C-alpha positions in Angstrom: 73.6 -26.6 -22.4 74.0 -30.5 -22.3 74.6 -30.1 -18.1 72.0 -27.6 -17.5 69.5 -30.0 -19.3 70.8 -32.4 -17.3 70.6 -31.3 -14.7 67.0 -29.4 -14.7 65.4 -33.3 -16.1 66.2 -34.2 -12.4 65.0 -31.6 -10.5 62.0 -32.3 -12.2 61.8 -35.1 -10.2 61.5 -34.0 -6.9 58.6 -31.5 -8.9 56.7 -34.1 -10.6 56.4 -36.5 -7.2 55.2 -33.3 -4.7 52.6 -32.2 -7.5 51.3 -35.5 -8.5 51.2 -36.8 -4.7 49.3 -33.5 -3.7 47.4 -33.8 -6.6 46.7 -37.7 -5.3 46.3 -36.8 -1.5 43.6 -33.9 -2.8 41.1 -36.7 -4.6 41.9 -39.3 -2.3 42.1 -37.9 1.1 38.0 -36.0 0.3 35.5 -36.7 2.5 33.4 -39.6 0.5 33.4 -43.4 -0.6 33.8 -43.2 -4.6 32.8 -47.3 -3.9 29.4 -46.0 -2.1 28.7 -44.0 -4.8 28.7 -46.7 -7.8 25.2 -47.9 -5.9 23.6 -43.9 -5.8 20.8 -43.6 -3.6 20.4 -47.6 -3.1 21.8 -48.8 0.2 25.3 -51.3 -0.5 26.0 -53.9 1.4 29.1 -53.6 3.6 30.7 -56.9 2.8 30.1 -55.5 -1.1 31.2 -51.9 -0.6 34.3 -53.8 1.3 35.3 -56.2 -1.0 34.9 -54.1 -3.8 37.3 -51.2 -1.8 39.8 -54.4 -1.7 39.8 -55.2 -5.2 40.1 -51.1 -6.0 43.8 -51.3 -3.5 41.6 -48.4 -1.5 41.2 -50.0 2.1 45.2 -49.5 1.4 47.2 -46.1 3.8 47.3 -43.7 1.2 50.8 -43.8 0.5 50.9 -47.2 -0.1 48.0 -46.3 -2.7 50.0 -43.8 -4.1 53.6 -46.3 -4.6 51.3 -48.6 -6.0 49.8 -45.8 -8.4 53.2 -44.1 -9.4 55.1 -47.6 -10.0 52.2 -48.8 -12.5 53.1 -45.6 -14.5 56.3 -45.9 -14.1 57.4 -49.7 -14.9 54.3 -50.4 -16.9 52.9 -47.3 -18.0 49.4 -48.7 -16.5 47.0 -45.8 -14.9 44.7 -47.9 -13.6 41.4 -48.6 -14.4 38.4 -46.9 -13.7 36.1 -48.0 -10.4 32.9 -47.6 -12.6 33.2 -49.6 -15.8 36.6 -51.2 -14.8 38.1 -49.6 -18.3 41.8 -49.0 -18.3 42.2 -45.3 -17.7 45.4 -45.4 -20.2 42.4 -45.9 -23.1 40.6 -43.3 -22.0 43.5 -40.9 -21.7 44.4 -41.8 -25.6 40.9 -40.7 -26.2 40.5 -37.4 -24.6 44.4 -36.1 -25.0 44.3 -36.5 -29.3 40.7 -34.5 -29.2 42.3 -31.6 -26.4 45.7 -32.0 -28.5 44.1 -30.3 -31.9 41.6 -27.8 -30.5 44.7 -26.8 -28.1 46.8 -26.2 -31.2 44.8 -24.6 -33.1 44.3 -21.9 -30.2 47.5 -21.3 -29.2 48.0 -20.5 -33.0 45.8 -18.6 -33.1 46.7 -16.6 -29.7 50.5 -16.9 -31.4 49.9 -15.1 -34.3 47.2 -12.8 -34.0 48.0 -12.2 -30.5 51.7 -11.1 -31.7 50.9 -9.6 -34.6 48.2 -7.0 -32.5 50.8 -6.4 -29.9 53.7 -5.5 -32.2 51.5 -3.1 -34.5 50.1 -1.2 -30.9 53.5 -1.4 -29.7 55.1 0.3 -32.7 52.6 2.7 -32.2 52.3 4.0 -28.8 50.3 6.2 -27.3 48.4 7.1 -31.5 45.0 5.9 -31.8 46.3 2.0 -33.3 47.7 1.4 -29.4 44.1 2.4 -28.0 42.1 0.2 -29.9 44.2 -2.3 -29.5 44.2 -1.9 -25.6 40.2 -1.5 -25.6 39.8 -4.5 -27.9 41.7 -6.6 -25.5 40.2 -5.3 -22.4 37.0 -6.1 -23.0 38.2 -9.8 -24.2 39.9 -9.9 -20.8 36.6 -8.5 -19.1 34.1 -10.9 -21.0 34.1 -14.8 -19.5 34.3 -17.8 -21.5 31.1 -19.0 -21.5 29.3 -15.6 -22.5 32.4 -14.9 -25.3 30.8 -18.9 -26.1 27.6 -17.9 -26.2 27.7 -15.5 -28.2 30.0 -16.6 -30.9 27.3 -19.4 -31.3 24.1 -17.5 -31.2 26.3 -15.0 -34.3 28.4 -17.3 -36.6 26.4 -20.5 -35.6 23.0 -19.3 -35.7 22.5 -16.2 -37.5 24.9 -17.1 -40.1 24.9 -19.7 -40.7 29.2 -19.6 -41.2 30.1 -22.5 -38.8 28.0 -25.1 -36.9 26.6 -24.5 -33.6 28.3 -28.6 -32.0 31.3 -29.9 -32.6 30.5 -33.0 -34.7 33.9 -34.1 -36.2 36.1 -33.5 -33.6 39.4 -34.0 -36.4 37.5 -31.5 -38.6 39.6 -28.3 -37.9 36.7 -26.5 -39.5 34.7 -26.9 -36.8 37.0 -26.7 -34.2 37.5 -22.9 -35.3 35.0 -21.3 -33.9 35.8 -23.4 -30.1 39.4 -22.8 -30.7 38.8 -18.7 -30.9 36.6 -18.7 -27.7 39.3 -20.8 -26.2 42.0 -18.6 -27.9 40.2 -15.0 -26.7 41.6 -14.4 -23.6 45.7 -15.6 -23.6 45.5 -13.8 -27.4 44.3 -10.5 -25.2 47.5 -11.1 -22.4 49.8 -12.1 -25.3 48.7 -8.5 -27.2 49.1 -6.6 -24.1 52.4 -8.2 -23.4 53.9 -7.4 -26.9 52.7 -4.2 -26.8 54.1 -3.3 -23.3 58.0 -4.9 -24.0 57.8 -3.4 -28.0 57.2 0.0 -26.2 59.6 -0.3 -23.9 62.8 -2.0 -25.9 61.7 1.7 -28.5 63.5 3.4 -26.5 66.2 1.4 -25.3 69.8 1.7 -25.9 71.1 -0.5 -28.3 67.8 0.4 -30.4 69.1 4.1 -31.3 72.8 2.1 -31.6 71.6 0.0 -34.0 69.4 2.8 -35.7 72.6 5.2 -36.0 74.6 2.7 -37.5 72.5 2.4 -40.6 71.5 -0.7 -40.2 67.5 -1.6 -42.0 64.5 -0.7 -40.9 63.6 -4.5 -40.9 67.1 -5.5 -39.5 67.0 -2.9 -36.3 63.0 -4.4 -35.8 63.3 -8.0 -36.7 66.6 -9.2 -35.1 67.1 -6.9 -32.5 63.7 -5.5 -31.0 61.9 -8.0 -31.6 64.2 -10.9 -29.8 64.4 -9.0 -26.8 61.1 -7.9 -26.7 59.6 -12.0 -26.9 61.4 -13.0 -23.6 58.1 -12.3 -21.3 56.0 -13.5 -24.6 58.0 -16.1 -24.8 57.5 -16.8 -21.0 53.5 -16.9 -20.5 53.0 -19.0 -24.2 55.2 -21.7 -22.0 52.9 -21.9 -19.5 49.5 -21.2 -21.5 50.4 -24.6 -23.0 49.4 -26.6 -20.5 46.7 -24.1 -19.6 45.4 -24.4 -23.1 45.2 -28.2 -22.2 43.9 -28.3 -18.7 41.6 -25.1 -18.7 39.0 -26.3 -21.6 36.4 -27.6 -19.7 33.9 -24.5 -20.1 34.9 -24.7 -24.0 34.5 -28.3 -24.1 31.4 -28.5 -23.1 29.9 -25.0 -24.6 30.3 -26.9 -28.1 30.1 -30.7 -27.3 33.7 -31.5 -27.7 34.5 -34.7 -25.8 38.6 -34.2 -25.2 39.8 -33.7 -21.3 38.3 -30.8 -19.9 34.8 -33.3 -20.3 36.6 -35.9 -19.3 37.6 -34.1 -16.0 34.6 -32.8 -15.2 32.4 -36.1 -15.7 35.4 -37.4 -13.5 35.0 -35.1 -10.6 30.9 -35.6 -11.1 31.0 -39.4 -10.8 35.0 -39.2 -8.3 36.6 -41.4 -10.8 39.1 -40.4 -8.7 41.6 -43.0 -11.2 41.0 -40.9 -14.4 41.2 -37.2 -12.6 44.6 -38.3 -11.1 45.8 -40.1 -14.4 45.0 -37.0 -16.0 46.1 -34.1 -14.1 49.6 -36.7 -13.8 49.7 -36.2 -17.4 49.2 -32.0 -17.8 51.9 -32.2 -14.9 53.9 -33.5 -17.6 53.5 -31.1 -20.0 54.1 -28.3 -17.8 57.1 -29.2 -16.5 58.4 -29.9 -20.4 57.3 -26.7 -21.6 58.6 -24.6 -18.6 62.4 -26.5 -20.0 61.7 -25.6 -23.3 61.1 -21.9 -22.3 64.2 -21.8 -20.7 66.2 -23.3 -23.6 64.1 -20.6 -25.8 66.3 -17.8 -23.4 68.9 -18.6 -24.9 68.0 -18.5 -28.7 66.2 -14.9 -28.5 69.2 -13.6 -26.3 72.4 -14.4 -27.0 73.9 -13.1 -23.7 71.6 -16.1 -22.0 74.2 -19.0 -21.6 73.6 -22.0 -19.4 76.6 -23.9 -17.9 
């Protein structure tokens, strides 16, 4: 297991370099000048623009800029400074990520508990009314866009019933984050429920299940140990990749509920052409995806004893 983990960590290095280089090129090689964008519609003195570009290192070749950026991260954990304000990007990340982590963790818990519970309930009753109701419910969640679902939740639960606040005023209060977390988790919850339902229904007909029942094992052990462990492998795969997706895909949800996290910061960075901030945010998200994929691979061995890593 130790050699496998070390090998996977080494494999992450070229993946990390390749993805960050691609993101860097996409941001800085696009048409447009972020320095000229600072002046808006006003004319900018070419000498002043050239001086600012030199101070920011934007007059260097693109690969040299990428090298300086990566060495700053690796050696000093320095993501650079914002172009407009000169504020360190590390401070921006330190403010945005805790907010989104709280929102994403609550959304992840909702999709994990509710999604698996619905999937098991439907899978154990495949072809019956309960199964049809779950499939219809999850289909509705998949078909409704996030911004529509968020508007409906605000209209019903905030304005009409008054159960929750329409906008998040305290991002450390989980009760205020509950409604946006449900909206953020809705789509993933539907996929988790459907994956769990399909996997449970298929494994119920497997030979090892009939053998476990024939041996006279208690129903709780047959379902909780044999059925669930084998059925959770595809679900764990989806959940592992969804952690990063929840953090990076919260742009619409955070905008609807006035949450100042990663999603809002990405949106503002795109509008203001703050390439340094945008690349820094996406770099951290890449690391989240890489380490969650490693965690998922390790969980396979826990769920299925037949899987061994050399």
